[in-house]
A tleap script that builds the chain and sets N, CA, C and O, in Angstrom:
source leaprc.protein.ff14SB
mol = sequence {
  NMET MET HIE PRO LEU ARG LYS GLN ARG LEU
  ILE TRP ILE VAL VAL ILE THR ILE LEU LEU
  GLY SER ALA ALA ALA LEU ALA LEU TYR ALA
  LEU ARG GLN ASN ILE ASP LEU PHE PHE THR
  PRO SER GLN LEU ALA SER GLN HIE LEU GLN
  ARG ASN GLN SER ILE ARG VAL GLY GLY TRP
  VAL VAL LYS GLY SER VAL ALA HIE LYS THR
  LYS GLN PHE SER LEU GLN PHE VAL ILE THR
  ASP HIE GLN LYS ASN LEU MET VAL TYR TYR
  ASP GLY ILE LEU PRO ASP LEU PHE ARG GLU
  GLY GLN ALA VAL VAL VAL ASP GLY THR VAL
  ASN PRO GLN GLY VAL LEU LEU ALA ARG GLU
  VAL LEU ALA LYS HIE ASP GLU ASN TYR THR
  PRO PRO LEU LEU GLN ALA PRO VAL ALA GLN
  ARG GLU LYS CSER
}
set mol.1.N position { 87.726 107.463 67.496 }
set mol.1.CA position { 88.998 107.413 68.155 }
set mol.1.C position { 88.838 107.912 69.601 }
set mol.1.O position { 88.085 108.846 69.878 }
set mol.2.N position { 89.569 107.259 70.504 }
set mol.2.CA position { 89.471 107.561 71.923 }
set mol.2.C position { 90.369 108.741 72.277 }
set mol.2.O position { 91.462 108.903 71.735 }
set mol.3.N position { 89.880 109.545 73.188 }
set mol.3.CA position { 90.646 110.691 73.676 }
set mol.3.C position { 91.900 110.166 74.376 }
set mol.3.O position { 91.812 109.168 75.091 }
set mol.4.N position { 93.063 110.797 74.201 }
set mol.4.CA position { 94.317 110.300 74.789 }
set mol.4.C position { 94.271 110.165 76.312 }
set mol.4.O position { 94.865 109.240 76.866 }
set mol.5.N position { 93.574 111.074 76.994 }
set mol.5.CA position { 93.489 110.993 78.455 }
set mol.5.C position { 92.691 109.762 78.884 }
set mol.5.O position { 93.068 109.071 79.831 }
set mol.6.N position { 91.594 109.494 78.186 }
set mol.6.CA position { 90.788 108.295 78.485 }
set mol.6.C position { 91.566 107.021 78.183 }
set mol.6.O position { 91.486 106.039 78.921 }
set mol.7.N position { 92.310 107.051 77.102 }
set mol.7.CA position { 93.110 105.884 76.732 }
set mol.7.C position { 94.174 105.608 77.798 }
set mol.7.O position { 94.413 104.453 78.151 }
set mol.8.N position { 94.805 106.654 78.306 }
set mol.8.CA position { 95.824 106.501 79.348 }
set mol.8.C position { 95.197 105.956 80.635 }
set mol.8.O position { 95.776 105.078 81.274 }
set mol.9.N position { 94.026 106.462 81.021 }
set mol.9.CA position { 93.338 105.952 82.204 }
set mol.9.C position { 92.974 104.486 82.040 }
set mol.9.O position { 93.144 103.693 82.967 }
set mol.10.N position { 92.478 104.127 80.875 }
set mol.10.CA position { 92.109 102.730 80.613 }
set mol.10.C position { 93.324 101.817 80.729 }
set mol.10.O position { 93.236 100.729 81.298 }
set mol.11.N position { 94.447 102.255 80.195 }
set mol.11.CA position { 95.677 101.450 80.285 }
set mol.11.C position { 96.079 101.277 81.742 }
set mol.11.O position { 96.444 100.174 82.147 }
set mol.12.N position { 96.021 102.339 82.539 }
set mol.12.CA position { 96.364 102.239 83.959 }
set mol.12.C position { 95.418 101.284 84.691 }
set mol.12.O position { 95.863 100.478 85.510 }
set mol.13.N position { 94.140 101.368 84.406 }
set mol.13.CA position { 93.161 100.477 85.050 }
set mol.13.C position { 93.453 99.023 84.702 }
set mol.13.O position { 93.395 98.153 85.571 }
set mol.14.N position { 93.764 98.756 83.447 }
set mol.14.CA position { 94.077 97.384 83.025 }
set mol.14.C position { 95.359 96.892 83.708 }
set mol.14.O position { 95.411 95.757 84.183 }
set mol.15.N position { 96.386 97.735 83.757 }
set mol.15.CA position { 97.657 97.350 84.384 }
set mol.15.C position { 97.463 97.084 85.883 }
set mol.15.O position { 97.975 96.094 86.405 }
set mol.16.N position { 96.739 97.949 86.567 }
set mol.16.CA position { 96.498 97.770 88.003 }
set mol.16.C position { 95.681 96.514 88.256 }
set mol.16.O position { 95.956 95.783 89.208 }
set mol.17.N position { 94.675 96.247 87.419 }
set mol.17.CA position { 93.866 95.035 87.561 }
set mol.17.C position { 94.720 93.788 87.377 }
set mol.17.O position { 94.582 92.823 88.130 }
set mol.18.N position { 95.589 93.802 86.394 }
set mol.18.CA position { 96.468 92.647 86.158 }
set mol.18.C position { 97.428 92.453 87.337 }
set mol.18.O position { 97.648 91.325 87.777 }
set mol.19.N position { 97.996 93.547 87.845 }
set mol.19.CA position { 98.911 93.437 88.987 }
set mol.19.C position { 98.198 92.925 90.240 }
set mol.19.O position { 98.727 92.059 90.937 }
set mol.20.N position { 97.010 93.446 90.532 }
set mol.20.CA position { 96.258 92.971 91.700 }
set mol.20.C position { 95.856 91.508 91.550 }
set mol.20.O position { 95.930 90.741 92.510 }
set mol.21.N position { 95.436 91.123 90.363 }
set mol.21.CA position { 95.077 89.722 90.112 }
set mol.21.C position { 96.274 88.802 90.277 }
set mol.21.O position { 96.162 87.720 90.852 }
set mol.22.N position { 97.425 89.239 89.769 }
set mol.22.CA position { 98.647 88.435 89.903 }
set mol.22.C position { 99.063 88.308 91.366 }
set mol.22.O position { 99.460 87.231 91.811 }
set mol.23.N position { 98.973 89.416 92.117 }
set mol.23.CA position { 99.333 89.371 93.537 }
set mol.23.C position { 98.404 88.442 94.304 }
set mol.23.O position { 98.857 87.675 95.153 }
set mol.24.N position { 97.112 88.504 94.015 }
set mol.24.CA position { 96.155 87.615 94.689 }
set mol.24.C position { 96.427 86.161 94.329 }
set mol.24.O position { 96.374 85.290 95.198 }
set mol.25.N position { 96.717 85.886 93.058 }
set mol.25.CA position { 97.007 84.516 92.633 }
set mol.25.C position { 98.264 83.983 93.317 }
set mol.25.O position { 98.290 82.832 93.752 }
set mol.26.N position { 99.301 84.807 93.416 }
set mol.26.CA position { 100.532 84.378 94.081 }
set mol.26.C position { 100.313 84.143 95.570 }
set mol.26.O position { 100.852 83.191 96.135 }
set mol.27.N position { 99.531 85.001 96.204 }
set mol.27.CA position { 99.246 84.812 97.635 }
set mol.27.C position { 98.469 83.528 97.862 }
set mol.27.O position { 98.790 82.777 98.783 }
set mol.28.N position { 97.463 83.257 97.056 }
set mol.28.CA position { 96.698 82.016 97.202 }
set mol.28.C position { 97.562 80.795 96.914 }
set mol.28.O position { 97.430 79.775 97.590 }
set mol.29.N position { 98.438 80.884 95.928 }
set mol.29.CA position { 99.339 79.774 95.619 }
set mol.29.C position { 100.267 79.497 96.797 }
set mol.29.O position { 100.502 78.339 97.143 }
set mol.30.N position { 100.797 80.561 97.416 }
set mol.30.CA position { 101.713 80.389 98.550 }
set mol.30.C position { 100.987 79.841 99.777 }
set mol.30.O position { 101.582 79.098 100.558 }
set mol.31.N position { 99.728 80.188 99.961 }
set mol.31.CA position { 98.986 79.767 101.147 }
set mol.31.C position { 98.268 78.433 100.981 }
set mol.31.O position { 97.723 77.915 101.956 }
set mol.32.N position { 98.250 77.870 99.797 }
set mol.32.CA position { 97.462 76.653 99.584 }
set mol.32.C position { 97.904 75.489 100.457 }
set mol.32.O position { 97.089 74.627 100.788 }
set mol.33.N position { 99.176 75.445 100.838 }
set mol.33.CA position { 99.651 74.374 101.710 }
set mol.33.C position { 99.238 74.607 103.150 }
set mol.33.O position { 99.217 73.660 103.936 }
set mol.34.N position { 98.909 75.835 103.520 }
set mol.34.CA position { 98.528 76.147 104.887 }
set mol.34.C position { 97.027 76.076 105.114 }
set mol.34.O position { 96.571 76.209 106.249 }
set mol.35.N position { 96.258 75.871 104.068 }
set mol.35.CA position { 94.814 75.769 104.210 }
set mol.35.C position { 94.495 74.351 104.662 }
set mol.35.O position { 94.811 73.385 103.968 }
set mol.36.N position { 93.872 74.231 105.823 }
set mol.36.CA position { 93.545 72.923 106.368 }
set mol.36.C position { 92.058 72.658 106.200 }
set mol.36.O position { 91.235 73.142 106.978 }
set mol.37.N position { 91.733 71.897 105.194 }
set mol.37.CA position { 90.359 71.497 104.980 }
set mol.37.C position { 90.152 70.138 105.643 }
set mol.37.O position { 91.112 69.391 105.835 }
set mol.38.N position { 88.920 69.817 105.990 }
set mol.38.CA position { 88.663 68.513 106.580 }
set mol.38.C position { 87.394 67.920 105.992 }
set mol.38.O position { 86.513 68.626 105.502 }
set mol.39.N position { 87.334 66.593 106.062 }
set mol.39.CA position { 86.163 65.852 105.620 }
set mol.39.C position { 85.196 65.706 106.776 }
set mol.39.O position { 85.598 65.800 107.936 }
set mol.40.N position { 83.932 65.479 106.478 }
set mol.40.CA position { 82.970 65.045 107.485 }
set mol.40.C position { 82.933 63.521 107.417 }
set mol.40.O position { 83.401 62.950 106.432 }
set mol.41.N position { 82.392 62.842 108.429 }
set mol.41.CA position { 82.296 61.382 108.337 }
set mol.41.C position { 81.515 60.907 107.103 }
set mol.41.O position { 81.858 59.876 106.526 }
set mol.42.N position { 80.479 61.634 106.692 }
set mol.42.CA position { 79.724 61.258 105.487 }
set mol.42.C position { 80.585 61.373 104.239 }
set mol.42.O position { 80.556 60.489 103.384 }
set mol.43.N position { 81.352 62.453 104.125 }
set mol.43.CA position { 82.235 62.627 102.978 }
set mol.43.C position { 83.329 61.577 102.970 }
set mol.43.O position { 83.713 61.083 101.910 }
set mol.44.N position { 83.828 61.235 104.140 }
set mol.44.CA position { 84.887 60.238 104.247 }
set mol.44.C position { 84.398 58.874 103.779 }
set mol.44.O position { 85.154 58.124 103.160 }
set mol.45.N position { 83.144 58.544 104.069 }
set mol.45.CA position { 82.590 57.253 103.662 }
set mol.45.C position { 82.555 57.107 102.142 }
set mol.45.O position { 82.618 55.990 101.628 }
set mol.46.N position { 82.456 58.221 101.420 }
set mol.46.CA position { 82.382 58.149 99.965 }
set mol.46.C position { 83.744 58.310 99.292 }
set mol.46.O position { 83.830 58.262 98.064 }
set mol.47.N position { 84.801 58.498 100.065 }
set mol.47.CA position { 86.143 58.687 99.509 }
set mol.47.C position { 86.862 57.353 99.353 }
set mol.47.O position { 86.651 56.417 100.125 }
set mol.48.N position { 87.714 57.290 98.336 }
set mol.48.CA position { 88.585 56.123 98.143 }
set mol.48.C position { 89.991 56.556 98.556 }
set mol.48.O position { 90.715 57.183 97.783 }
set mol.49.N position { 90.355 56.215 99.771 }
set mol.49.CA position { 91.627 56.659 100.325 }
set mol.49.C position { 92.738 55.666 100.040 }
set mol.49.O position { 92.517 54.456 99.991 }
set mol.50.N position { 93.936 56.201 99.852 }
set mol.50.CA position { 95.102 55.349 99.715 }
set mol.50.C position { 95.517 54.874 101.096 }
set mol.50.O position { 95.223 55.528 102.097 }
set mol.51.N position { 96.188 53.753 101.152 }
set mol.51.CA position { 96.652 53.214 102.426 }
set mol.51.C position { 97.580 54.216 103.111 }
set mol.51.O position { 98.477 54.767 102.473 }
set mol.52.N position { 97.368 54.451 104.401 }
set mol.52.CA position { 98.162 55.363 105.226 }
set mol.52.C position { 98.102 56.822 104.749 }
set mol.52.O position { 99.021 57.596 105.016 }
set mol.53.N position { 97.037 57.196 104.053 }
set mol.53.CA position { 96.872 58.581 103.625 }
set mol.53.C position { 96.445 59.431 104.820 }
set mol.53.O position { 95.506 59.081 105.535 }
set mol.54.N position { 97.129 60.532 105.027 }
set mol.54.CA position { 96.820 61.427 106.135 }
set mol.54.C position { 95.610 62.276 105.771 }
set mol.54.O position { 95.559 62.876 104.697 }
set mol.55.N position { 94.625 62.322 106.689 }
set mol.55.CA position { 93.411 63.102 106.442 }
set mol.55.C position { 93.000 63.831 107.715 }
set mol.55.O position { 93.484 63.531 108.807 }
set mol.56.N position { 92.113 64.777 107.553 }
set mol.56.CA position { 91.488 65.468 108.685 }
set mol.56.C position { 89.999 65.251 108.571 }
set mol.56.O position { 89.413 65.387 107.497 }
set mol.57.N position { 89.391 64.908 109.706 }
set mol.57.CA position { 87.952 64.676 109.752 }
set mol.57.C position { 87.378 65.543 110.863 }
set mol.57.O position { 87.920 65.591 111.967 }
set mol.58.N position { 86.289 66.222 110.567 }
set mol.58.CA position { 85.641 67.075 111.555 }
set mol.58.C position { 84.242 66.596 111.860 }
set mol.58.O position { 83.555 66.070 110.984 }
set mol.59.N position { 83.821 66.773 113.078 }
set mol.59.CA position { 82.475 66.393 113.486 }
set mol.59.C position { 82.285 66.664 114.965 }
set mol.59.O position { 83.095 67.345 115.595 }
set mol.60.N position { 81.211 66.126 115.512 }
set mol.60.CA position { 80.898 66.294 116.931 }
set mol.60.C position { 81.141 64.986 117.656 }
set mol.60.O position { 80.856 63.913 117.123 }
set mol.61.N position { 81.668 65.070 118.872 }
set mol.61.CA position { 81.899 63.884 119.691 }
set mol.61.C position { 80.529 63.399 120.186 }
set mol.61.O position { 79.788 64.153 120.816 }
set mol.62.N position { 80.204 62.141 119.896 }
set mol.62.CA position { 78.919 61.566 120.296 }
set mol.62.C position { 78.897 61.402 121.812 }
set mol.62.O position { 79.837 60.875 122.406 }
set mol.63.N position { 77.810 61.862 122.428 }
set mol.63.CA position { 77.683 61.762 123.890 }
set mol.63.C position { 77.643 60.295 124.302 }
set mol.63.O position { 76.936 59.486 123.701 }
set mol.64.N position { 78.417 59.966 125.342 }
set mol.64.CA position { 78.482 58.602 125.850 }
set mol.64.C position { 79.425 57.698 125.085 }
set mol.64.O position { 79.496 56.504 125.378 }
set mol.65.N position { 80.155 58.232 124.110 }
set mol.65.CA position { 81.023 57.379 123.291 }
set mol.65.C position { 82.481 57.378 123.737 }
set mol.65.O position { 83.260 56.552 123.260 }
set mol.66.N position { 82.869 58.267 124.628 }
set mol.66.CA position { 84.272 58.356 125.049 }
set mol.66.C position { 84.575 57.234 126.024 }
set mol.66.O position { 83.946 57.120 127.076 }
set mol.67.N position { 85.553 56.402 125.661 }
set mol.67.CA position { 85.947 55.276 126.515 }
set mol.67.C position { 87.464 55.271 126.644 }
set mol.67.O position { 88.183 55.186 125.648 }
set mol.68.N position { 87.941 55.363 127.877 }
set mol.68.CA position { 89.383 55.333 128.126 }
set mol.68.C position { 89.856 53.883 128.110 }
set mol.68.O position { 89.188 52.992 128.633 }
set mol.69.N position { 91.013 53.665 127.505 }
set mol.69.CA position { 91.607 52.332 127.415 }
set mol.69.C position { 92.508 52.084 128.622 }
set mol.69.O position { 92.619 52.925 129.514 }
set mol.70.N position { 93.141 50.934 128.636 }
set mol.70.CA position { 93.984 50.559 129.765 }
set mol.70.C position { 95.219 51.446 129.891 }
set mol.70.O position { 95.676 51.713 131.003 }
set mol.71.N position { 95.764 51.905 128.763 }
set mol.71.CA position { 96.903 52.820 128.833 }
set mol.71.C position { 96.427 54.166 129.362 }
set mol.71.O position { 95.263 54.529 129.190 }
set mol.72.N position { 97.313 54.896 129.997 }
set mol.72.CA position { 96.935 56.127 130.689 }
set mol.72.C position { 96.291 57.169 129.774 }
set mol.72.O position { 95.270 57.743 130.153 }
set mol.73.N position { 96.839 57.436 128.592 }
set mol.73.CA position { 96.319 58.489 127.728 }
set mol.73.C position { 95.624 57.945 126.486 }
set mol.73.O position { 95.393 58.703 125.544 }
set mol.74.N position { 95.293 56.700 126.452 }
set mol.74.CA position { 94.675 56.094 125.281 }
set mol.74.C position { 93.156 56.072 125.444 }
set mol.74.O position { 92.640 55.710 126.501 }
set mol.75.N position { 92.454 56.460 124.392 }
set mol.75.CA position { 90.997 56.421 124.452 }
set mol.75.C position { 90.420 56.244 123.059 }
set mol.75.O position { 91.114 56.375 122.051 }
set mol.76.N position { 89.146 55.947 123.035 }
set mol.76.CA position { 88.411 55.877 121.777 }
set mol.76.C position { 87.127 56.672 121.946 }
set mol.76.O position { 86.585 56.785 123.046 }
set mol.77.N position { 86.653 57.217 120.840 }
set mol.77.CA position { 85.396 57.947 120.843 }
set mol.77.C position { 84.834 57.937 119.431 }
set mol.77.O position { 85.518 57.552 118.483 }
set mol.78.N position { 83.610 58.353 119.302 }
set mol.78.CA position { 82.931 58.377 118.015 }
set mol.78.C position { 82.639 59.833 117.668 }
set mol.78.O position { 82.172 60.600 118.510 }
set mol.79.N position { 82.920 60.208 116.405 }
set mol.79.CA position { 82.504 61.525 115.932 }
set mol.79.C position { 81.423 61.341 114.883 }
set mol.79.O position { 81.371 60.318 114.199 }
set mol.80.N position { 80.563 62.339 114.762 }
set mol.80.CA position { 79.431 62.247 113.852 }
set mol.80.C position { 79.193 63.574 113.160 }
set mol.80.O position { 79.593 64.629 113.652 }
set mol.81.N position { 78.536 63.507 112.011 }
set mol.81.CA position { 78.025 64.701 111.349 }
set mol.81.C position { 76.500 64.615 111.279 }
set mol.81.O position { 75.862 65.285 110.467 }
set mol.82.N position { 75.935 63.780 112.141 }
set mol.82.CA position { 74.500 63.518 112.272 }
set mol.82.C position { 73.938 62.729 111.099 }
set mol.82.O position { 72.721 62.598 110.962 }
set mol.83.N position { 74.825 62.198 110.246 }
set mol.83.CA position { 74.431 61.287 109.182 }
set mol.83.C position { 75.222 59.992 109.280 }
set mol.83.O position { 74.658 58.899 109.208 }
set mol.84.N position { 76.523 60.123 109.445 }
set mol.84.CA position { 77.419 58.972 109.584 }
set mol.84.C position { 78.265 59.152 110.835 }
set mol.84.O position { 78.514 60.272 111.280 }
set mol.85.N position { 78.701 58.024 111.393 }
set mol.85.CA position { 79.586 58.026 112.559 }
set mol.85.C position { 80.944 57.476 112.166 }
set mol.85.O position { 81.059 56.717 111.204 }
set mol.86.N position { 81.975 57.861 112.911 }
set mol.86.CA position { 83.330 57.377 112.674 }
set mol.86.C position { 83.997 57.122 114.013 }
set mol.86.O position { 84.053 58.015 114.858 }
set mol.87.N position { 84.505 55.910 114.214 }
set mol.87.CA position { 85.232 55.547 115.425 }
set mol.87.C position { 86.647 56.106 115.323 }
set mol.87.O position { 87.291 56.023 114.277 }
set mol.88.N position { 87.118 56.678 116.434 }
set mol.88.CA position { 88.453 57.284 116.499 }
set mol.88.C position { 89.206 56.668 117.667 }
set mol.88.O position { 88.672 56.573 118.771 }
set mol.89.N position { 90.448 56.248 117.428 }
set mol.89.CA position { 91.374 55.836 118.493 }
set mol.89.C position { 92.443 56.915 118.607 }
set mol.89.O position { 92.998 57.373 117.607 }
set mol.90.N position { 92.721 57.312 119.848 }
set mol.90.CA position { 93.720 58.357 120.069 }
set mol.90.C position { 94.559 57.992 121.277 }
set mol.90.O position { 94.038 57.539 122.296 }
set mol.91.N position { 95.864 58.193 121.154 }
set mol.91.CA position { 96.791 57.951 122.247 }
set mol.91.C position { 97.565 59.242 122.474 }
set mol.91.O position { 98.539 59.527 121.777 }
set mol.92.N position { 97.121 60.018 123.457 }
set mol.92.CA position { 97.773 61.284 123.736 }
set mol.92.C position { 96.945 62.123 124.686 }
set mol.92.O position { 95.911 61.684 125.190 }
set mol.93.N position { 97.411 63.325 124.920 }
set mol.93.CA position { 96.725 64.241 125.820 }
set mol.93.C position { 95.712 65.040 125.019 }
set mol.93.O position { 96.040 65.624 123.986 }
set mol.94.N position { 94.488 65.062 125.502 }
set mol.94.CA position { 93.412 65.778 124.818 }
set mol.94.C position { 93.452 67.264 125.144 }
set mol.94.O position { 93.911 67.652 126.218 }
set mol.95.N position { 92.976 68.097 124.225 }
set mol.95.CA position { 92.908 69.530 124.525 }
set mol.95.C position { 91.876 69.821 125.607 }
set mol.95.O position { 90.955 69.031 125.811 }
set mol.96.N position { 92.020 70.936 126.295 }
set mol.96.CA position { 91.125 71.293 127.396 }
set mol.96.C position { 89.675 71.425 126.959 }
set mol.96.O position { 88.776 71.130 127.747 }
set mol.97.N position { 89.420 71.854 125.741 }
set mol.97.CA position { 88.050 72.057 125.272 }
set mol.97.C position { 87.373 70.770 124.802 }
set mol.97.O position { 86.203 70.799 124.419 }
set mol.98.N position { 88.086 69.643 124.823 }
set mol.98.CA position { 87.494 68.389 124.367 }
set mol.98.C position { 86.383 67.954 125.324 }
set mol.98.O position { 86.622 67.795 126.521 }
set mol.99.N position { 85.190 67.765 124.809 }
set mol.99.CA position { 84.031 67.316 125.585 }
set mol.99.C position { 83.103 66.528 124.676 }
set mol.99.O position { 83.131 66.681 123.454 }
set mol.100.N position { 82.294 65.698 125.274 }
set mol.100.CA position { 81.249 65.025 124.515 }
set mol.100.C position { 80.254 66.081 124.052 }
set mol.100.O position { 79.889 66.975 124.815 }
set mol.101.N position { 79.822 65.977 122.814 }
set mol.101.CA position { 78.887 66.941 122.256 }
set mol.101.C position { 79.562 68.153 121.635 }
set mol.101.O position { 78.886 68.971 121.011 }
set mol.102.N position { 80.887 68.296 121.788 }
set mol.102.CA position { 81.623 69.430 121.230 }
set mol.102.C position { 82.178 69.073 119.853 }
set mol.102.O position { 82.347 67.899 119.524 }
set mol.103.N position { 82.455 70.090 119.063 }
set mol.103.CA position { 83.048 69.905 117.741 }
set mol.103.C position { 84.547 69.647 117.874 }
set mol.103.O position { 85.229 70.256 118.699 }
set mol.104.N position { 85.043 68.730 117.043 }
set mol.104.CA position { 86.473 68.417 117.002 }
set mol.104.C position { 86.921 68.250 115.558 }
set mol.104.O position { 86.115 67.962 114.673 }
set mol.105.N position { 88.199 68.433 115.336 }
set mol.105.CA position { 88.846 68.088 114.075 }
set mol.105.C position { 89.966 67.122 114.431 }
set mol.105.O position { 90.808 67.419 115.279 }
set mol.106.N position { 89.968 65.963 113.776 }
set mol.106.CA position { 90.915 64.902 114.097 }
set mol.106.C position { 91.813 64.659 112.890 }
set mol.106.O position { 91.330 64.497 111.770 }
set mol.107.N position { 93.113 64.636 113.124 }
set mol.107.CA position { 94.109 64.410 112.081 }
set mol.107.C position { 94.678 63.009 112.266 }
set mol.107.O position { 95.115 62.662 113.363 }
set mol.108.N position { 94.677 62.205 111.214 }
set mol.108.CA position { 95.208 60.857 111.332 }
set mol.108.C position { 95.054 60.065 110.050 }
set mol.108.O position { 94.918 60.635 108.967 }
set mol.109.N position { 95.075 58.737 110.179 }
set mol.109.CA position { 94.895 57.834 109.043 }
set mol.109.C position { 93.787 56.840 109.367 }
set mol.109.O position { 93.554 56.501 110.528 }
set mol.110.N position { 93.112 56.382 108.321 }
set mol.110.CA position { 92.040 55.398 108.496 }
set mol.110.C position { 92.621 54.014 108.231 }
set mol.110.O position { 93.258 53.786 107.202 }
set mol.111.N position { 92.393 53.078 109.178 }
set mol.111.CA position { 92.899 51.714 108.995 }
set mol.111.C position { 91.921 50.912 108.127 }
set mol.111.O position { 90.837 51.407 107.819 }
set mol.112.N position { 92.276 49.697 107.731 }
set mol.112.CA position { 91.396 48.897 106.869 }
set mol.112.C position { 90.021 48.607 107.483 }
set mol.112.O position { 89.071 48.340 106.748 }
set mol.113.N position { 89.898 48.653 108.801 }
set mol.113.CA position { 88.605 48.413 109.447 }
set mol.113.C position { 87.736 49.673 109.460 }
set mol.113.O position { 86.606 49.626 109.946 }
set mol.114.N position { 88.234 50.791 108.939 }
set mol.114.CA position { 87.466 52.020 108.899 }
set mol.114.C position { 87.543 52.839 110.175 }
set mol.114.O position { 86.691 53.695 110.411 }
set mol.115.N position { 88.557 52.589 111.005 }
set mol.115.CA position { 88.751 53.330 112.255 }
set mol.115.C position { 89.827 54.376 112.018 }
set mol.115.O position { 90.871 54.084 111.435 }
set mol.116.N position { 89.570 55.595 112.473 }
set mol.116.CA position { 90.549 56.670 112.336 }
set mol.116.C position { 91.559 56.579 113.468 }
set mol.116.O position { 91.196 56.694 114.639 }
set mol.117.N position { 92.820 56.374 113.125 }
set mol.117.CA position { 93.912 56.344 114.100 }
set mol.117.C position { 94.470 57.760 114.172 }
set mol.117.O position { 95.210 58.192 113.289 }
set mol.118.N position { 94.111 58.469 115.223 }
set mol.118.CA position { 94.396 59.898 115.319 }
set mol.118.C position { 95.809 60.178 115.795 }
set mol.118.O position { 96.317 59.512 116.697 }
set mol.119.N position { 96.439 61.171 115.180 }
set mol.119.CA position { 97.720 61.701 115.636 }
set mol.119.C position { 97.502 62.969 116.443 }
set mol.119.O position { 98.290 63.300 117.329 }
set mol.120.N position { 96.415 63.680 116.126 }
set mol.120.CA position { 96.147 64.953 116.784 }
set mol.120.C position { 94.642 65.167 116.852 }
set mol.120.O position { 93.917 64.870 115.903 }
set mol.121.N position { 94.184 65.684 117.982 }
set mol.121.CA position { 92.776 66.033 118.169 }
set mol.121.C position { 92.714 67.521 118.504 }
set mol.121.O position { 93.329 67.983 119.465 }
set mol.122.N position { 91.970 68.249 117.704 }
set mol.122.CA position { 91.789 69.683 117.921 }
set mol.122.C position { 90.348 69.917 118.322 }
set mol.122.O position { 89.434 69.555 117.581 }
set mol.123.N position { 90.129 70.513 119.477 }
set mol.123.CA position { 88.771 70.802 119.936 }
set mol.123.C position { 88.408 72.210 119.509 }
set mol.123.O position { 89.228 73.127 119.553 }
set mol.124.N position { 87.161 72.359 119.095 }
set mol.124.CA position { 86.664 73.661 118.669 }
set mol.124.C position { 85.571 74.098 119.621 }
set mol.124.O position { 84.866 73.268 120.193 }
set mol.125.N position { 85.434 75.390 119.788 }
set mol.125.CA position { 84.313 75.889 120.575 }
set mol.125.C position { 83.351 76.602 119.634 }
set mol.125.O position { 83.754 77.062 118.566 }
set mol.126.N position { 82.105 76.695 120.016 }
set mol.126.CA position { 81.127 77.356 119.163 }
set mol.126.C position { 81.241 78.871 119.304 }
set mol.126.O position { 82.005 79.378 120.125 }
set mol.127.N position { 80.471 79.575 118.492 }
set mol.127.CA position { 80.547 81.035 118.511 }
set mol.127.C position { 79.977 81.634 119.787 }
set mol.127.O position { 80.141 82.831 120.027 }
set mol.128.N position { 79.307 80.827 120.617 }
set mol.128.CA position { 78.741 81.296 121.875 }
set mol.128.C position { 79.652 80.994 123.052 }
set mol.128.O position { 79.199 81.001 124.197 }
set mol.129.N position { 80.916 80.730 122.799 }
set mol.129.CA position { 81.845 80.362 123.866 }
set mol.129.C position { 81.949 81.484 124.896 }
set mol.129.O position { 82.088 82.655 124.544 }
set mol.130.N position { 81.880 81.116 126.149 }
set mol.130.CA position { 82.067 82.041 127.254 }
set mol.130.C position { 83.127 81.447 128.170 }
set mol.130.O position { 83.024 80.280 128.548 }
set mol.131.N position { 84.151 82.227 128.539 }
set mol.131.CA position { 85.164 81.704 129.451 }
set mol.131.C position { 84.515 81.231 130.750 }
set mol.131.O position { 83.532 81.827 131.191 }
set mol.132.N position { 85.043 80.168 131.379 }
set mol.132.CA position { 84.443 79.614 132.592 }
set mol.132.C position { 84.236 80.641 133.701 }
set mol.132.O position { 83.258 80.549 134.443 }
set mol.133.N position { 85.130 81.610 133.829 }
set mol.133.CA position { 84.983 82.603 134.885 }
set mol.133.C position { 83.781 83.524 134.668 }
set mol.133.O position { 83.260 84.102 135.621 }
set mol.134.N position { 83.347 83.657 133.425 }
set mol.134.CA position { 82.227 84.536 133.124 }
set mol.134.C position { 80.897 83.794 133.036 }
set mol.134.O position { 79.849 84.434 132.950 }
set mol.135.N position { 80.912 82.473 133.056 }
set mol.135.CA position { 79.685 81.707 132.881 }
set mol.135.C position { 78.722 81.876 134.041 }
set mol.135.O position { 77.521 82.001 133.804 }
set mol.136.N position { 79.181 81.888 135.272 }
set mol.136.CA position { 78.286 81.988 136.433 }
set mol.136.C position { 77.506 83.293 136.436 }
set mol.136.O position { 76.288 83.250 136.607 }
set mol.137.N position { 78.143 84.466 136.255 }
set mol.137.CA position { 77.358 85.698 136.240 }
set mol.137.C position { 76.331 85.733 135.113 }
set mol.137.O position { 75.238 86.267 135.300 }
set mol.138.N position { 76.659 85.175 133.942 }
set mol.138.CA position { 75.712 85.147 132.837 }
set mol.138.C position { 74.512 84.294 133.209 }
set mol.138.O position { 73.372 84.679 132.950 }
set mol.139.N position { 74.759 83.132 133.818 }
set mol.139.CA position { 73.668 82.258 134.217 }
set mol.139.C position { 72.790 82.929 135.257 }
set mol.139.O position { 71.569 82.774 135.226 }
set mol.140.N position { 73.391 83.675 136.184 }
set mol.140.CA position { 72.616 84.364 137.202 }
set mol.140.C position { 71.767 85.485 136.585 }
set mol.140.O position { 70.642 85.730 137.019 }
set mol.141.N position { 72.325 86.170 135.556 }
set mol.141.CA position { 71.576 87.235 134.894 }
set mol.141.C position { 70.371 86.671 134.144 }
set mol.141.O position { 69.314 87.300 134.103 }
set mol.142.N position { 70.531 85.475 133.547 }
set mol.142.CA position { 69.431 84.862 132.801 }
set mol.142.C position { 68.294 84.446 133.715 }
set mol.142.O position { 67.136 84.455 133.297 }
set mol.143.N position { 68.600 84.076 134.969 }
set mol.143.CA position { 67.564 83.663 135.912 }
set mol.143.C position { 66.722 84.840 136.363 }
set mol.143.O position { 65.535 84.677 136.646 }
set mol.144.N position { 67.311 86.019 136.434 }
set mol.144.CA position { 66.565 87.169 136.940 }
set mol.144.C position { 65.816 87.910 135.862 }
set mol.144.O position { 65.144 88.901 136.147 }
savepdb mol mol.pdb
quit
């Protein structure tokens, strides 16, 4: 038979564990709609998408692939995950960090020709990002 003090501690530990587990489960359930996952172009190629299904695709903008169209803010570019490429059409203002060779996440739908019609382009910077004002002194320090 268990000592009453040990039994009481065990009950408290079990109750606290259940409460913490329930709180974590509720928090994850509430946040599941705010979690934005994205496909890579390779993963997208293996998916069977429904017509007009909204998706997010992440990859790097292929150097030399950005081409502006006749409309003022319309352009096309290719993103890659270094295995597969995906053509993207976008009509809008690009974020300041958008560059060839940079990582992007594109939100949109894929048309029957396999082209992503983007509604939003999000540019990402790498973990080595340095603000433009600080880049010159860093470059000068590396030379010396």
